[in-house]
C-alpha positions in Angstrom: -0.6 0.1 0.3 1.1 3.5 -1.0 0.6 7.0 0.2 -1.2 8.6 -2.6 -3.4 5.4 -2.8 -4.3 5.9 0.1 -5.0 9.6 -0.6 -7.0 8.3 -3.8 -8.7 6.6 -2.3 -10.0 9.0 0.9 -10.6 12.0 -2.4 -12.8 9.3 -3.7 -15.1 10.0 -1.3 -15.3 13.6 -1.3 -13.2 16.9 -2.4 -10.8 17.5 0.1 -8.1 19.5 1.5 -4.4 18.0 2.6 -5.6 19.1 6.2 -8.7 17.8 6.5 -7.3 14.1 4.2 -4.6 14.2 7.7 -8.0 14.6 9.6 -9.7 11.8 7.9 -6.5 9.9 8.7 -6.8 10.5 12.1 -10.1 9.8 13.5 -10.7 6.4 10.6 -8.2 3.7 12.9 -9.8 0.7 10.5 -8.1 2.5 7.6 -5.3 1.1 8.9 -2.7 4.1 7.8 -1.3 6.9 9.6 0.9 9.7 7.9 2.0 13.2 8.6 1.4 16.0 7.0 4.8 16.9 5.5 4.3 13.6 3.9 0.7 13.9 2.6 1.5 17.9 0.5 3.8 16.1 -1.1 2.4 13.4 -2.2 -0.7 15.3 -2.9 1.8 17.2 -5.8 3.2 14.1 -7.1 -0.4 13.4 -7.6 -1.4 16.6 -9.2 1.9 16.6 -11.2 0.2 13.6 -12.7 -2.7 14.6 -13.2 -4.9 11.8 -11.1 -5.7 14.9 -8.8 -6.5 18.2 -9.2 -7.0 21.3 -7.3 -8.6 23.7 -6.5 -8.1 27.4 -4.6 -11.4 28.3 -2.5 -11.7 31.5 0.0 -11.4 31.0 3.7 -12.0 33.3 6.3 -9.3 32.4 8.5 -5.9 32.6 6.9 -4.8 31.5 3.1 -7.0 30.2 0.6 -7.6 26.9 1.2 -6.6 24.4 -1.4 -9.2 21.7 -2.3 -8.6 18.4 -3.4 -10.8 15.7 -6.2 -9.8 13.0 -7.7 -9.9 13.1 -11.8 -10.9 10.1 -14.5 -7.3 9.1 -14.1 -7.0 9.2 -10.4 -10.5 6.9 -10.6 -8.9 4.3 -12.5 -5.5 4.3 -10.6 -7.2 4.0 -7.5 -9.6 0.8 -9.2 -6.5 -0.8 -10.7 -4.8 -0.4 -7.1 -8.1 -2.1 -5.6 -8.0 -4.7 -8.3 -4.0 -6.2 -7.2 -3.7 -9.7 -5.6 -4.2 -9.2 -2.0 -1.1 -10.2 -0.5 -0.6 -10.1 3.6 1.3 -7.1 5.4 4.2 -7.6 6.4 4.3 -5.4 9.8 6.8 -2.7 10.8 4.8 -2.8 14.2 7.5 -1.7 17.2 5.0 -2.8 19.9 4.4 -6.5 18.2 8.2 -6.5 18.2 8.5 -5.6 22.0 6.2 -8.6 22.7 8.3 -10.5 20.8 11.3 -10.1 23.7 8.2 -9.8 26.5 9.7 -13.0 28.3 13.0 -11.0 28.5 11.5 -9.1 31.6 10.1 -10.0 35.5 7.2 -12.6 35.7 5.5 -9.4 37.5 6.3 -6.7 35.4 4.8 -8.7 31.7 2.0 -8.7 33.8 1.6 -4.7 34.1 2.8 -4.7 30.6 -0.1 -7.4 29.4 -3.1 -5.1 31.1 -1.4 -1.7 30.2 -1.8 -3.0 26.3 -5.6 -4.2 27.0 -6.7 -0.3 27.9 -4.8 0.4 25.0 -6.9 -2.6 23.3 -10.0 -2.1 25.0 -9.8 2.1 24.4 -9.4 1.9 20.8 -12.1 -1.1 20.8 -14.8 1.9 22.1 -13.5 4.0 19.4 -14.0 2.1 16.9 -17.7 3.4 15.6 -20.2 1.0 13.4 -18.6 -2.0 11.8 -20.4 -0.1 8.6 -18.0 -0.8 6.1 -15.0 -4.2 5.2 -12.7 -2.5 7.3 -14.5 -1.1 10.3 -15.6 -4.8 10.6 -12.1 -5.6 11.0 -10.3 -3.6 12.4 -13.5 -4.1 15.4 -12.8 -8.0 15.1 -8.7 -7.7 15.4 -9.1 -5.7 17.7 -11.9 -8.1 19.8 -9.5 -10.8 18.7 -6.7 -8.7 20.3 -8.0 -8.1 23.7 -8.7 -11.7 23.7 -5.3 -12.7 23.1 -4.6 -10.6 25.4 -7.0 -11.6 27.9 -5.7 -15.5 27.7 -2.2 -14.5 27.6 -2.4 -13.5 30.8 -4.0 -16.4 32.1 -0.6 -18.3 31.4 1.8 -16.0 32.2 -0.7 -16.2 35.7 -0.6 -20.1 35.3 2.7 -20.2 35.7 3.2 -17.9 38.3 4.6 -19.5 41.9 2.0 -19.0 44.0 3.4 -17.0 47.3 5.1 -18.3 49.8 2.6 -20.3 52.2 1.5 -18.1 55.7 3.7 -19.3 58.6 1.1 -21.7 60.8 0.2 -19.2 63.6 1.0 -21.2 66.7 -1.7 -20.9 70.0 -0.4 -19.6 73.1 2.5 -17.7 73.9 4.6 -19.6 75.1 7.0 -22.8 74.3 7.0 -24.9 71.6 5.7 -28.5 71.4 7.6 -31.2 71.6 
């Protein structure tokens, strides 16, 4: 996947400025893509130069004129060609996932705390995920639900392997000598 194709996909939903496109990416976690404005604007310039988008300047009540991009017929064809490409499993570059690969290097109590922290983050993302109104959002929800189930199972395994706390010494009755 590439940023220009994501931008074409977002523009297929309606005209937008670079700022609007950034906001759409940020709000829609199901999109599976994020980019900074410093990446979006150069990509939009390349799309404009290639004839995939058109630019219209609109007056703005706040600041300079607003640049609004829209998809051209060439951009729509490019988007459809990209969508028709064979599907492949993504190769993630995911720092939290890589961190999990080395989780066993931590003490069990620290591991349990990290898993609980991750569970809170995933539960919050699931809460924000919104209604499953399209395939991407249904996938996002399913992945988050699976992640929660995995985190719960991993914590249960960790707790099952944890050594039992030392047994308390039996209390002695009376206050005197120990029976022989």
